[in-house]
N, C-alpha and C positions, 0 to 999 in steps of 0.2 A: 377092225381098222386096217386100211391098206398097208402093205409092206412098202416102206420107202428106202431110198438108198442110204448107205452108211455115210457118216460124216466124212470119212477119208475119200469116199467116192465122189461126194459132192465137191470137195476141195479139188480133187483131180480133174473133174469135169470143168470146174471154173477156170483152172489153169489152161486147159485145152482151149476153152472158148476165148480166153484172153489172147493166147498166142495166135489163134486163127484170125481174130479181129484186128490185131495190132502187130505189125511187123517190126516195131521198135522195142519189143519186150525181150529181155534176156534173162536166163536162169543160170545161176552159178551155185556150185556146191560139190560136196564130196560124194562120190558113188551115186550120182543122180541119173546117170545114163542107163538105158536098157542094156541087158535084160534085168538088171538089179532094180532100177527105178527108185532108188532112195531107200534108206533104212526102214521107212514105214510105208513105202510104195506110193507116196503122194505124187511123185513125178513120173509114174509109169506111163510109157507111151509117148512122152514128149520128145525125147531125143530121136525116136524113130521118125517122127513127122517134122520136127523142127531142129534137126541136128546141128545146124550152124549157129543156132541161138541158145543151145543148151550146152553149157561149158562145165565139164568135169574138172575139178581143181585139186591141187595138192592139199595136204592137211595143214592149213594155215588160215584160221578163222579171221585173223586180222588182215591178211592179204586178200582173202575172198571179199570181205566187206569193203576194203579199200578200193579194189578194182571195180566192184559193183557201184560204189558211190561215185567213182570217176566216170563210169559210163553214164550214170544218171545226171551228173553235173554237165555233161556235154549234150544232153537232150534226149538220151534214150531212157527206157524204163528198165529197171533191174530188180530181180527177185533173188534173194539169197536163201538157201536152205542150210541152216546150222543143224548138223546131224542130231545132236542132243542139245537142248537149250542151255544146259550147264556151260557149254563151251562158248556161249556168247560173251562170257567174261573175257575171253581172249581177243574179242573185237571191240571191247568197250571204248578204247581210245579212238578208234575210227568212227564210232557212233557219236561219242561225246564231243570230240574235238575236231572232227572233219565233217561228217555228214550233216549233223543237226545244225552246226554253226554256218555251214556254207549257204544255207537258205537266206541268211540275213547279214553276213559280215562283210559283204563286198560293196556296200554303199547303196545297193538297190536289191529288190527282191529277186532271188534266183530260184527257179523251180528245181527241185531235186526229187525225182520220183523213184524212191527206193523202198522196197519192202523186205525186211529181214524176218524169215519164218523160223520159229523155235519150237520144236517138240518139247514139252515140259511135263512135270508132274510125276508122282510116284504111283504106288499101288501095283507095281509090276515086278518088284524084287530086284531092281537094277542097282540099288545101293547108293552110297553117299554122293557120288560124282556124276550120276546119270538119272537122277530122280527129282531134281530141285525145281522150284517155281521161282525164278529170279525177277519177277515183275517189279518188285518194290525198288530194285536197284536202278530202274530207268524212269521212275516217276519224277516229274518236275524238271526234266531237261528241256530248255526252250527249243522249239522247232522240231520236237520229236513227239509223235503220237503213238499210243499203245492200244492194241486191239487183242481180243481173245476169241478163238474159235467157239462157236455156239451151235447147238442143234436147232436153234430157232432162226438163225440168220443165214440166208443163202450166200455162199461164198463168192459167187460172181459179182453180186452187188457190193459185198464188203471190199473186194479187191478194186473194183471200180472207184469206190469211195476213197480208198487210200491213195490211189494214183491221182484222183481229181484234186486232192488236197495239195499236191505238188510239194509235199514235205516228206522226209523219211519217216517210216512207220515200222514198228515191230509187231508181228502177229504171233502171239503165243498159242500153241496148239497142244491141248492136253492129250497125252498118248493113249489113255484109256478111252477118251471120247472118240477117237478115230473109229473105234469098233461099234459105236452106238448108231442108232438110226436118226435121221433128220425128222423133226416134227413138222407136220403140215396140216392145213385145213382147220386150224384152231383146236386140234385134238392132241392131248398128251396121253391120256389113258382113260380108264373107265370112270375116273373121279375128277381129273383136272382138265381144264381147257386153257388156251392161251390166246392172247392178242397182243397188241402193241400199245405202249403208253404215250407214243408221240407220232406225229405224221411221218417222220423220216424213218420210222421203224428201228431206231437205234436201241430202244429199250423194249425187249419182250417181257410180258408179264404173264405169269401162270397163276390161276385162281380157281376157286370153286364157287359157283353162284355169283353173287354181286361182288365185284372187286372192292367196292367201298365198305363192305361189311367185314373186312379182314381185321383180326386182332393185332397182327404184327406183319410188317413187311420185311422180307429177307432180300438182301441185295447180294448177288453172287455171280462170278464169272461163269462162262459156259462149262468149264471143266468140272464144276461142282454141282451141276444140275441134278444128276442122278442121286447124289447124296442128299441134296436139299429136298428133292421130291420125296425120298424115303422118310426123311424127318418130318416133313409136312403131313404125310399120310398118318404117321404114328401120332403126331400131336393132335390131329383132328379126331382120330378114333379113340385114343387113350385119354386125352385131356380136354377134348372139345375146344381146342385152340385152333382158330382158323388163320392160316398164313397165306400171304400172297408173295410170290417170288418174282423179283425183277432181275433180268439178265441183260446187262449192257453188252453191246458189240464193241464199242470203244471204251476202254478203261480209263484213258487219260489223254487229253484233258476231259474231265468229267463235269457235265453240266446237270446239276440236280433239279433245275427249275421245272422240267416237265413232270417230275415225280412228286413235287412238294404237296399238291392236294391230297394224293393217296397216302403219303407219309404222315401228314397232319391228321388225316381221318383215322388212321390206325393208332397213332400215338406212340407206337413202339417200332423201332427199327433195329435190325440185326444185319451186320455186314460180315460176309464170310469169304475167306480166301485160304489157299493152301500154303502161301508163303509163311515163313517163320515170323515170330513176333518181332516188333521193333521197327519203326520207320517204314510202315507198310502202306500199300495202296488203300487198304481198309481204313487206316488212320486218316488218310486224306479225305476219304468219302465221309467219315464220321464228322470231321471238322466242318466240311461243307454243309452237311445236313444240320448239324447242331447250330451253326451260326445263323442259318435261315429260319429255323423252327424253334429257337429258344422260347420257352414259355408255352409251347403247344405240344410238347412230348410228355408222355406219362412216365418215361424212364429214360436214363441216359442211353445213347446209341451203344449197342453191344457189339463188340468185336470178337470174331471167332477166327482163329488161325492155328497153324500147326505148332507143335512144341518147339522150344528153343533147343534144337538138337540137330546133329547130322541125321541123315535118313538111313536106317539100317537095311541090310539086304534080307534078313530073315523076316518072313511074312508077318509073324505075330508081333515082332518088335516094330516093323514098319507101320503096321496098323496103329500101334500106340502113339507113334510120333505124328502121323498125318491126320488131318481133319477127316472124320468119318460121319456117317449119318447120325450116330448116337451122340457125337460131340455137338452137333447142331441141335438135336432134340433137347439135350439137357441145358444148353445155353439159352434156348428160347423159354424152356420151362422155368428157369430161374428168373426170367424177367417178370414173371407173374407171382413171385413169392414175396410176401411182405407188404 
């Protein structure tokens, strides 16, 4: 298999391309200028080429998002980098009460092209306040769309789609995924292949052989792809359970209609996320699938999420709290018992 660029490189190239094509794009964030280029080097090289549109800011997430939303409200395009996704809580008021409402609360539709980027997720030993996956806290806000980085979705197309919607968006970026390679040409590894379940390529699907022969469909965001693939391999080799994995680019709003034929054919659906239990994105997906496929599923939609706990720094304790490949393996296995 040819070596492809890493996910962080793909995102960096997408940002460079966007800045080159569109002079109305601004980037705001903490320590995003060269030579540092951001905590995870996503913004490397941008300030050197587009210095007047790359704005290093003080440590104030609420202020950063507020200024960026103001730029977007006046017709520019704004991208915010939150250094660690945990800190988006400090900008919640600006997202909930200003940016998302400004699209529709002035008596007419007002475009507001704002993207808030959030490095998220654990498995790096960063501890309780730098390892969270806060996606669930932003589900269901009118006028706000949620996306997640994926090794199957080219980031230039994802950014273009977010700005084309003319609504504020949050892009969640799993920190471990940054180091992984992009998948291209339909090849995942020696066992699995991928294609797309819809013409807009919003849903990537990974399968072996005929996708319609899967015993269960897994639905998981991009940050969980590696763990889901490891579980799928084990389930096939150990249990002869064939899984198909669906990876959405946009988490919310989530339209399950393109997936319904494959979900009905499998009869079993498992939704996986790294967020902690309770009021989650996965619960929203399970409800949407259940309401449309009532009577056609062989088992209730299964939810897999992290433990109801803060995230420890110690590697062995962190592993116990967060979803791992064996968590997914055992959850799917249990769907076939009884």
